C-alpha positions in Angstrom: -44.2 -56.0 43.7 -45.9 -52.7 44.4 -46.8 -51.6 47.9 -49.9 -49.9 49.3 -48.9 -47.0 51.6 -51.4 -45.4 54.0 -51.9 -41.7 53.4 -52.8 -40.8 57.0 -50.9 -37.9 58.5 -51.0 -37.8 62.3 -51.8 -34.7 64.3 -48.9 -32.4 65.0 -46.7 -33.6 67.7 -43.2 -32.4 68.7 -40.5 -35.0 68.8 -37.2 -35.2 70.5 -38.3 -36.5 73.9 -40.1 -33.4 75.2 -43.3 -35.1 76.4 -44.0 -38.0 78.7 -47.5 -38.7 77.3 -47.5 -42.3 76.0 -50.5 -42.3 73.6 -49.5 -39.7 71.1 -50.5 -39.7 67.4 -47.7 -40.2 65.0 -46.6 -37.5 62.5 -45.1 -40.0 60.0 -47.0 -41.8 57.3 -47.7 -45.4 58.0 -48.6 -48.6 56.0 -52.2 -49.7 56.1 -52.7 -53.3 55.1 -56.4 -54.2 54.3 -57.9 -57.3 56.0 -60.1 -59.7 54.1 -63.1 -60.8 56.1 -63.9 -59.9 59.6 -63.5 -61.1 63.1 -61.3 -64.1 63.9 -61.6 -65.3 60.3 -60.0 -62.2 58.8 -56.7 -62.4 57.0 -54.3 -60.2 55.2 -54.5 -59.8 51.5 -51.1 -61.3 50.5 -50.9 -59.1 47.4 -50.7 -56.0 49.6 -48.0 -57.2 52.0 -45.0 -55.0 51.5 -41.9 -56.6 49.9 -38.4 -55.2 50.0 -37.2 -53.3 47.0 -33.8 -54.2 45.4 -32.0 -51.7 47.7 -33.9 -52.9 50.8 -33.1 -56.5 49.9 -29.4 -55.7 50.3 -30.2 -55.5 54.1 -27.0 -54.0 55.5 -26.5 -51.5 52.7 -29.7 -49.5 53.1 -29.1 -45.8 53.9 -31.6 -45.9 56.8 -29.6 -48.6 58.5 -26.8 -46.0 58.8 -28.8 -43.3 60.7 -25.6 -41.3 61.4 -24.0 -41.8 58.1 -21.0 -43.9 56.9 -17.6 -42.7 58.0 -19.0 -41.0 61.1 -18.0 -41.7 64.7 -20.6 -44.4 65.0 -19.7 -48.1 64.7 -20.9 -49.4 61.3 -24.1 -51.6 61.6 -22.2 -54.5 60.0 -20.3 -54.8 63.3 -22.9 -53.7 65.8 -26.6 -53.3 64.8 -29.2 -52.0 67.3 -32.8 -53.0 67.1 -33.7 -49.4 68.1 -31.5 -46.5 67.1 -32.9 -44.6 70.0 -33.2 -45.8 73.6 -36.5 -45.7 75.6 -36.5 -43.2 78.4 -38.5 -45.6 80.7 -39.5 -49.2 81.1 -43.1 -48.2 80.6 -42.6 -46.9 77.2 -40.6 -49.9 76.1 -43.2 -52.3 77.3 -46.1 -50.5 75.8 -44.3 -50.3 72.4 -43.7 -54.1 72.3 -40.4 -53.4 70.5 -37.4 -55.6 71.3 -34.4 -53.7 72.8 -31.1 -55.4 71.9 -28.3 -55.6 69.4 -26.6 -58.0 67.0 -22.8 -58.1 67.2 -20.7 -59.4 64.4 -17.2 -58.2 65.5 -15.3 -59.6 62.4 -17.8 -58.8 59.7 -16.3 -58.5 56.3 -16.4 -55.2 54.3 -19.6 -55.0 52.3 -20.1 -51.4 51.2 -18.2 -49.3 48.7 -16.1 -46.8 50.6 -15.8 -48.8 53.7 -12.2 -49.3 54.8 -10.3 -51.8 56.9 -10.5 -51.4 60.6 -7.8 -49.0 61.8 -5.1 -50.4 64.1 -3.8 -48.3 67.0 -0.5 -48.9 68.9 -0.4 -47.0 72.2 3.1 -48.0 73.2 4.4 -48.5 76.7 1.7 -46.5 78.4 -1.0 -49.1 77.4 -4.5 -48.5 76.1 -6.3 -45.6 77.7 -9.3 -47.0 79.7 -11.7 -45.8 82.4 -10.2 -46.8 85.7 -13.6 -47.8 87.2 -15.7 -49.6 84.5 -12.7 -50.3 82.2 -14.4 -48.8 79.1 -12.0 -48.1 76.2 -11.4 -44.6 75.1 -13.9 -43.8 72.2 -15.3 -40.9 70.2 -18.1 -40.2 72.6 -16.2 -39.3 75.8 -16.2 -35.7 77.1 -13.1 -33.7 77.7 -12.6 -31.3 80.6 -9.9 -29.2 82.3 -8.3 -28.1 79.0 -7.9 -31.7 77.9 -6.3 -33.0 81.0 -9.3 -35.1 82.1 -11.9 -37.1 80.3 -15.3 -38.2 81.4 -16.3 -41.8 80.7 -19.5 -42.0 78.7 -20.6 -45.2 80.4 -20.1 -44.7 84.1 -19.4 -40.9 84.0 -16.2 -41.0 86.0 -13.7 -38.3 85.4 -10.3 -39.9 84.5 -6.8 -38.3 84.3 -5.3 -38.1 80.8 -1.8 -39.7 80.7 0.8 -37.0 80.0 2.0 -38.7 76.8 -1.6 -38.7 75.6 -2.4 -35.0 76.3 -3.6 -32.6 73.6 -5.2 -29.2 73.9 -8.9 -28.6 73.1 -10.4 -26.4 70.4 -13.1 -23.8 71.0 -15.8 -26.5 70.8 -14.2 -28.6 73.6 -12.9 -31.2 71.3 -9.3 -32.4 71.1 -7.4 -30.8 68.3 -6.0 -34.1 67.2 -9.3 -36.1 67.2 -9.4 -36.4 63.4 -5.9 -37.9 63.4 -6.6 -40.5 66.1 -8.8 -43.4 65.0 -9.8 -44.2 68.6 -11.3 -40.7 68.8 -12.9 -40.5 65.4 -14.0 -44.1 64.5 -16.6 -46.3 66.2 -14.6 -49.4 65.3 -10.9 -49.6 66.1 -8.4 -52.2 66.9 -5.8 -51.8 69.7 -2.5 -53.7 69.7 -2.6 -55.4 73.2 0.3 -55.1 75.6 1.9 -58.0 77.5 -0.7 -57.4 80.3 -3.3 -59.0 78.1 -1.4 -62.3 77.6 -1.4 -65.3 79.9 0.8 -67.3 77.5 2.6 -66.7 74.1 0.1 -66.0 71.3 -1.4 -69.3 70.0 -0.3 -70.4 66.5 -3.1 -71.2 64.0 -3.8 -74.9 64.4 -6.1 -77.0 62.1 -7.0 -80.6 62.9 -9.2 -82.5 60.5 -11.2 -85.5 61.9 -12.7 -87.4 59.0 -15.2 -90.3 59.0 -13.9 -93.0 56.7 -16.6 -95.6 57.2 -18.3 -97.2 54.2 -21.0 -94.5 53.7 -18.5 -91.6 54.0 -16.3 -93.2 51.3 -19.0 -94.5 49.0 -20.8 -91.1 48.8 -17.6 -89.3 47.8 -17.5 -87.2 51.0 -14.0 -88.4 51.9 -12.6 -87.6 48.5 -14.3 -84.2 48.3 -13.1 -83.1 51.8 -9.5 -84.4 51.2 -9.2 -82.7 47.8 -10.6 -79.4 49.2 -8.3 -79.3 52.1 -5.3 -80.0 49.8 -6.3 -77.2 47.5 -6.8 -74.8 50.4 -3.5 -75.4 52.3 -1.8 -72.4 50.7 -4.8 -70.1 51.6 -5.0 -71.0 55.3 -4.7 -67.9 57.5 -1.5 -67.9 59.4 2.2 -67.7 59.0 5.2 -70.0 59.4 3.8 -71.1 62.8 0.7 -72.8 61.3 0.2 -76.4 62.4 -1.9 -79.1 60.8 -3.0 -82.7 61.6 -5.3 -85.3 60.0 -7.1 -88.1 61.9 -9.6 -90.6 60.5 -12.0 -93.0 62.2 -14.4 -95.9 61.6 -14.4 -98.7 64.1 -10.8 -97.7 65.0 -8.9 -94.4 65.1 -6.3 -93.8 62.4 -3.4 -91.4 63.0 -0.8 -90.2 60.5 2.8 -89.7 61.2 3.9 -86.7 59.2 7.3 -85.7 60.5 9.3 -83.6 58.0 12.2 -86.1 57.8 10.0 -88.9 56.4 9.8 -89.7 52.7 6.1 -90.5 52.9 3.3 -90.4 55.5 2.8 -93.4 57.8 -0.6 -94.5 59.1 -0.9 -95.8 62.7 -4.2 -97.5 63.7 -5.4 -97.7 67.3 -8.1 -100.4 67.5 -8.4 -100.3 71.3 -11.1 -97.6 71.4 -11.9 -98.4 75.0 -8.7 -96.7 76.2 -7.7 -94.4 73.4 -4.2 -92.9 73.4 -1.8 -91.0 71.1 0.8 -93.4 69.6 3.2 -90.5 68.9 2.2 -87.6 71.1 4.9 -85.2 69.7 4.8 -86.0 66.0 1.2 -86.0 64.9 0.6 -82.3 64.9 3.1 -80.9 62.4 4.2 -77.5 61.0 2.4 -76.9 57.7 5.4 -75.5 55.9 7.9 -78.1 57.1 5.6 -81.1 56.2 3.8 -79.6 53.3 4.9 -82.3 50.8 3.8 -85.1 53.1 0.4 -83.5 53.7 -0.2 -83.2 49.9 0.8 -86.8 49.5 -1.5 -88.0 52.3 -4.5 -85.9 51.2 -4.1 -87.1 47.6 -3.9 -90.8 48.6 -6.5 -90.7 51.4 -9.6 -91.6 49.4 -7.9 -94.6 47.9 -6.5 -95.8 51.3 -10.1 -96.5 52.4 -11.7 -97.1 49.0 -12.4 -100.8 49.7 -13.7 -100.3 53.2 -16.9 -102.1 54.1 -16.8 -100.9 57.7 -20.2 -99.4 58.8 -19.2 -98.5 62.4 -18.4 -95.1 63.8 -16.2 -94.7 66.9 -16.7 -91.0 67.1 -16.4 -90.6 70.8 -12.9 -92.1 71.1 -11.8 -90.2 68.0 -12.9 -86.9 69.5 -11.0 -87.8 72.7 -7.9 -88.5 70.7 -8.2 -85.2 68.8 -8.7 -83.4 72.2 -5.5 -85.0 73.6 -3.7 -83.9 70.4 -4.7 -80.2 70.7 -5.2 -79.5 74.4 -1.7 -78.1 74.9 -2.1 -75.5 72.2 -5.8 -75.1 71.2 -6.9 -74.4 67.6 -9.7 -75.4 65.2 -11.1 -78.9 64.9 -13.1 -79.7 61.8 -15.3 -82.8 62.2 -16.7 -84.6 59.2 -19.3 -87.3 60.0 -21.5 -89.5 57.9 -22.8 -92.0 60.4 -24.4 -92.0 63.9 -21.7 -92.9 66.5 -22.2 -96.6 67.1 -19.1 -97.9 68.9 -17.2 -97.0 72.1 -17.8 -94.2 74.5 -20.6 -91.7 73.7 -22.3 -93.9 71.1 -25.9 -92.8 70.2 -29.1 -94.6 69.4 -31.4 -93.8 66.6 -34.0 -91.8 68.4 -35.8 -90.8 65.2 -36.9 -94.5 64.8 -37.9 -94.6 68.4 -40.1 -91.5 68.0 -41.6 -92.9 64.8 -42.5 -96.1 66.6 -44.1 -94.2 69.4 -46.1 -92.3 66.9 -47.3 -95.5 65.2 -48.3 -96.9 68.6 -50.3 -93.8 69.4 -52.0 -93.9 66.0 -52.9 -97.6 66.3 -54.3 -97.1 69.9 -56.4 -94.0 69.3 -56.9 -94.0 65.5 -55.3 -90.5 65.3 -54.2 -88.8 62.2 -50.6 -90.1 62.4 -49.1 -87.0 64.1 -46.2 -88.2 66.3 -47.1 -88.6 69.9 -46.3 -85.8 72.4 -45.0 -88.5 74.7 -42.4 -89.6 72.2 -38.8 -88.4 73.0 -38.1 -84.8 72.2 -35.4 -85.0 69.5 -34.4 -81.3 69.9 -33.0 -82.1 73.4 -29.5 -83.5 73.4 -29.3 -87.1 74.6 -25.7 -87.8 75.6 -23.9 -85.5 78.1 -20.5 -86.6 76.8 -20.5 -84.1 73.9 -21.4 -81.0 76.0 -18.8 -81.9 78.7 -16.2 -82.4 76.0 -17.2 -79.1 74.4 -16.7 -77.2 77.8 -13.3 -78.8 78.1 -12.5 -77.8 74.6 -13.5 -74.2 75.3 -11.2 -74.1 78.3 -8.3 -75.3 76.2 -9.1 -72.8 73.3 -10.4 -75.5 70.9 -13.2 -74.6 68.5 -15.2 -77.4 66.8 -16.9 -77.1 63.5 -19.4 -80.0 62.8 -20.1 -81.2 59.3 -22.8 -83.8 58.9 -23.5 -85.8 55.8 -25.6 -88.9 56.7 -28.7 -89.9 54.8 -30.2 -91.2 58.0 -30.5 -89.9 61.5 -27.1 -88.4 62.8 -28.4 -86.7 65.9 -27.3 -83.2 64.8 -28.6 -81.6 68.0 -26.4 -83.8 70.2 -23.3 -83.6 68.1 -24.0 -79.9 67.6 -23.2 -79.3 71.3 -19.6 -79.5 70.3 -20.0 -76.4 68.2 -22.5 -74.5 70.4 -20.1 -74.2 73.4 -16.9 -73.7 71.5 -17.9 -70.9 69.1 -18.1 -73.3 66.1 -20.8 -74.0 63.5 -22.9 -76.9 62.3 -23.5 -77.7 58.6 -25.9 -80.5 57.6 -25.8 -81.8 54.1 -28.2 -84.7 54.3 -27.7 -87.6 51.8 -24.5 -86.1 50.5 -23.6 -87.2 46.9 -20.3 -85.9 45.5 -21.6 -85.5 41.9 -24.5 -83.4 43.1 -23.2 -81.7 46.3 -19.4 -81.8 45.8 -19.1 -78.3 44.4 -21.2 -76.8 47.2 -19.2 -78.6 49.9 -15.9 -77.5 48.3 -17.0 -73.8 48.2 -18.3 -73.8 51.8 -15.3 -75.6 53.3 -12.9 -73.4 51.5 -14.7 -70.3 52.8 -14.8 -71.8 56.3 -11.1 -72.3 56.4 -9.9 -69.1 54.7 -12.2 -66.4 56.1 -10.9 -63.9 58.6 -10.8 -65.3 62.1 -9.4 -64.6 65.6 -8.0 -67.2 67.9 -8.3 -67.7 71.7 -10.7 -64.8 72.0 -12.9 -63.4 74.8 -15.6 -60.8 74.4 -17.2 -58.4 76.9 -20.1 -56.0 76.3 -20.5 -52.8 78.4 -23.3 -50.4 78.4 -24.2 -47.0 80.0 -25.4 -46.7 83.6 -29.1 -47.4 83.7 -29.0 -50.1 81.0 -28.2 -53.7 81.6 -27.7 -56.8 79.5 -30.5 -59.3 80.1 -29.2 -62.2 78.0 -26.6 -63.4 75.5 -27.5 -65.6 72.5 -25.1 -67.5 70.1 -22.3 -70.0 70.2 -20.0 -69.4 73.0 -19.2 -70.4 76.6 -20.0 -67.9 79.4 -17.0 -67.4 81.6 -18.1 -65.5 84.7 -21.2 -63.3 84.4 -20.5 -61.3 81.3 -17.4 -62.6 79.6 -17.9 -64.8 76.5 -15.2 -67.3 75.8 -14.6 -67.8 72.1 -11.8 -70.2 71.1 -12.3 -69.0 67.5 -14.3 -66.2 66.2 -14.7 -65.7 62.4 -16.1 -63.2 60.0 -19.6 -64.9 59.7 -20.2 -65.4 63.4 -22.8 -63.1 65.1 -23.9 -62.8 68.7 -27.1 -61.3 70.1 -27.8 -59.5 73.3 -31.1 -58.3 74.8 -31.1 -55.1 76.9 -33.3 -53.7 79.6 -33.4 -50.7 82.0 -32.0 -51.1 85.5 -34.4 -48.5 86.8 -37.8 -47.3 85.7 -36.4 -44.3 83.9 -33.2 -43.1 82.2 -31.9 -39.6 83.1 -29.0 -39.4 80.7 -29.5 -38.0 77.1 -27.6 -40.8 75.4 -27.0 -44.5 75.8 -23.6 -46.1 74.8 -22.9 -49.7 74.0 -19.3 -50.9 73.7 -18.2 -54.5 72.7 -14.6 -55.4 73.1 -13.1 -58.6 71.7 -9.6 -59.6 72.8 -8.1 -62.1 70.4 -4.9 -63.4 68.7 -4.7 -62.6 65.0 -3.6 -65.3 62.6 -0.2 -63.6 62.3 0.3 -64.0 66.1 -0.4 -60.5 67.4 -2.7 -60.0 70.4 -5.3 -57.4 69.6 -8.5 -55.8 71.0 -11.3 -55.0 68.6 -13.6 -52.3 70.0 -17.0 -51.4 68.6 -18.8 -48.5 70.1 -22.2 -47.0 69.3 -24.1 -44.2 71.0 -27.9 -43.6 70.6 -30.1 -40.8 71.9 -32.7 -41.4 74.6 -36.3 -40.7 73.5 -39.4 -40.3 75.7 -42.2 -41.0 73.2 -43.3 -44.2 71.6 -43.6 -42.5 68.2 -39.8 -41.8 68.3 -39.0 -45.4 69.2 -41.0 -46.7 66.2 -39.4 -44.1 63.9 -35.9 -45.4 65.0 -36.7 -49.1 64.8 -34.6 -51.3 62.6 -36.9 -54.0 61.2 -34.2 -56.4 60.1 -32.4 -56.2 63.5 -35.8 -56.6 65.3 -36.7 -59.7 63.1 -33.2 -61.1 63.8 -33.4 -60.8 67.6 -36.9 -62.3 67.6 -35.9 -65.2 65.4 -32.9 -66.0 67.7 -35.1 -65.9 70.8 -37.5 -68.3 69.1 -34.6 -70.6 68.1 -33.4 -70.8 71.7 -36.9 -71.7 72.8 -37.2 -74.4 70.1 -33.8 -75.8 71.1 -35.1 -76.2 74.7 -37.7 -78.6 73.3 -40.6 -76.1 73.0 -41.2 -75.8 69.2 -44.9 -74.8 69.4 -44.0 -72.0 71.9 -41.2 -70.9 69.5 -43.8 -70.4 66.7 -46.1 -68.6 69.1 -43.3 -66.3 70.1 -42.7 -65.3 66.5 -46.3 -64.4 66.1 -46.8 -62.8 69.5 -43.8 -60.5 69.2 -45.0 -59.2 65.9 -48.5 -58.7 67.2 -47.2 -56.8 70.3 -45.3 -54.4 68.1 -48.4 -53.8 65.8 -50.6 -53.3 68.9 -48.2 -50.9 70.4 -48.1 -48.9 67.2 -51.9 -48.9 66.7 -52.3 -47.4 70.1 -50.5 -44.2 69.0 -52.2 -43.9 65.6 -54.9 -41.2 64.8 -58.4 -42.1 66.0 -59.8 -42.5 62.5 -57.1 -45.0 61.7 -57.6 -47.0 64.9 -61.1 -47.8 63.9 -60.3 -48.9 60.3 -60.4 -52.6 59.4 -56.6 -52.6 58.5 -53.3 -53.7 60.0 -51.4 -50.5 60.7 -47.6 -50.5 60.6 -45.0 -47.7 60.9 -42.9 -47.1 57.8 -39.9 -48.5 59.7 -41.6 -51.8 60.3 -43.5 -52.3 57.1 -41.6 -55.4 56.3 -42.3 -57.1 59.6 -45.2 -59.3 58.5 -43.1 -60.6 55.6 -40.1 -61.5 57.7 -42.3 -63.0 60.4 -44.2 -65.2 57.9 -41.0 -66.1 56.2 -39.3 -67.2 59.4 -42.3 -69.4 60.3 -42.1 -71.2 57.0 -38.4 -72.0 57.1 -37.1 -75.4 58.2 -36.4 -74.3 61.7 -40.0 -73.5 62.7 -42.3 -75.5 60.3 -44.6 -78.1 61.9 -43.1 -81.4 62.9 -44.2 -83.6 60.0 -42.8 -81.3 57.4 -39.1 -81.4 58.5 -36.7 -84.2 59.5 -35.3 -83.6 63.0 -31.6 -83.3 61.9 -32.6 -80.7 59.3 -34.5 -78.7 61.9 -31.8 -79.0 64.5 -29.1 -77.8 62.1 -31.3 -74.9 60.9 -32.0 -73.8 64.5 -28.3 -73.9 65.5 -27.5 -71.9 62.3 -30.0 -69.3 63.4 -28.3 -69.0 66.7 -25.1 -67.6 65.3 -25.9 -66.2 61.9 -25.8 -62.5 61.0 -28.7 -60.2 60.2 -28.0 -60.6 56.5 -28.2 -64.4 56.9 -31.5 -64.3 58.9 -33.2 -62.0 56.4 -31.9 -63.9 53.4 -33.4 -67.1 54.8 -36.7 -65.5 55.7 -37.0 -63.7 52.4 -34.8 -65.4 49.8 -33.9 -63.5 46.7 -35.0 -64.9 43.4 -33.0 -64.5 40.2 -34.0 -65.4 36.6 -32.3 -68.5 35.2 -33.8 -68.3 31.7 -31.6 -65.6 30.3 -29.9 -65.3 27.0 -26.4 -66.6 27.1 -24.0 -64.9 24.7 -20.7 -66.4 23.6 -18.4 -67.4 25.2 -21.1 -68.3 27.9 -23.0 -71.4 27.0 -20.4 -72.5 24.4 -18.1 -75.5 24.7 -14.4 -74.5 24.8 -11.4 -76.4 23.4 -11.5 -78.8 26.4 -15.2 -79.5 25.7 -16.3 -77.8 29.0 -19.3 -75.5 28.6 -18.7 -72.1 30.2 
């Protein structure tokens, strides 16, 4: 759709941070959206709200998202994306603008753009990685060199460090190292260092995959068990890892079923533990097996698994004991636990009650007593608050033992996604909710998602620390992780799709340095067993005018940070406040921009937006209409909980694609061989 761009040109105003006057007119064009009506009843004309073009819809690929150009010293936005590509010089300017100051980190983001290459790997040798001796910043393209190349000045804490003799190189006439272009750590914003033995507390963890599958009646009858088993079997050859990869399969209903898969057996053997009150491992050393040594047995088991429970009429779910068994199995090594559940836990430790029915009953009682409109009572239990502490406590223990939990939920009824989701939230995992799963309808989608989940790039037993320049501090972290200490994020598993968000603030009222640097370092074990450090570094200029802040704003990153802040508030049981936050943050930005517009524009009956934020109304309205934030009666609680937890850890591209889905024509002319049945009778 076409857009209506305002034609105003602000008064002449030098940029570059030369003035401290806050209320300065902008020199750039801006978007003026006409308002229908007047006063409190006025509203935007929907036909004039800007929409993204095809190029803008690609989100991470737009040229303006790469303000310093691809292939430069800056970290690519797919790894580390700032809400502002210029830092405010003072707290006053930031507050008056209303803009969020933060970043979205996606350390293992996949290559998206033509011309982008794999992350370079650097081996420093016996001397170890060059780091600042005070703040421990890793060497990067933005450090300054002195004393003929014998010293380097840290760009975060400004300490002068000695250059190791084996790392010395002379400087050119511009004060740069002559070998900078040949060294990725001095020419690339994203680099990976091979870690020395100093970064290891134990031998590198092997890739470990444990599958915990619900085999109760509903799980079997819907085809979930068959789909999951078949997908795992097809994906075994594609699992990241090497000859050290280990796999185990556990099933549960009213009991916990283990499978003995030792390589010397001719066929797998099932061992059932019915005493869920005191769960134990029947064969502690032979349930987690080497994938390559027991591959034939795994194939046999996964092929037969759907038939083994095909006649089951068991409706119960002993999930708590099954999780404890899986934890006992993995705690000595860590790894990835994939949980597939179709029913609310109903037996043993950590069983859950159907709180959705309780809330509905409370709403009906309120309606009968007061003759209300049927909206659920505010005194009913808040279903976005976890009920049972067992799952969070277990998740914390899993994080300590380097176990990541992915939660897959398939029940048609209430499965308490918010409570079970604590397993993923604190271990770096994810939650996927496919309500009312039916294999004929949803099987292909599940197979594709599960295959991607298991085969995407991932790091094991990881920790991440984010450092920033003096004068700037990290206010908060958002995402799926466990905070170890004050600023160290524990990530038992980190994959290509996982994103983390930070908000920033100024330590003092004003910044004195000309630039601000942000560096995120992720220490992890690769699937091939090598300990590595992935370092992403970005440096942005400091600006002293509001107009420059708006010029350098990234609308998609701003919308992402705001959506994640709102999701956190909703998950604290304050959904109405979350919706208000989405609106108020957008209004604050528009008010901050209007204050620096020309006088004639300020008095017009129009919503004024900078060119950089012209898509803000669209993304805000789109976010408010998605399942995570729509009013109570529109969305079932499990759907909302899963959507909110997805927002917590999804990338910028994922947030924007949800707020503004792309539409594609389905009624297109199909030319042979498309649309024509082949020899097998299958239509292509």
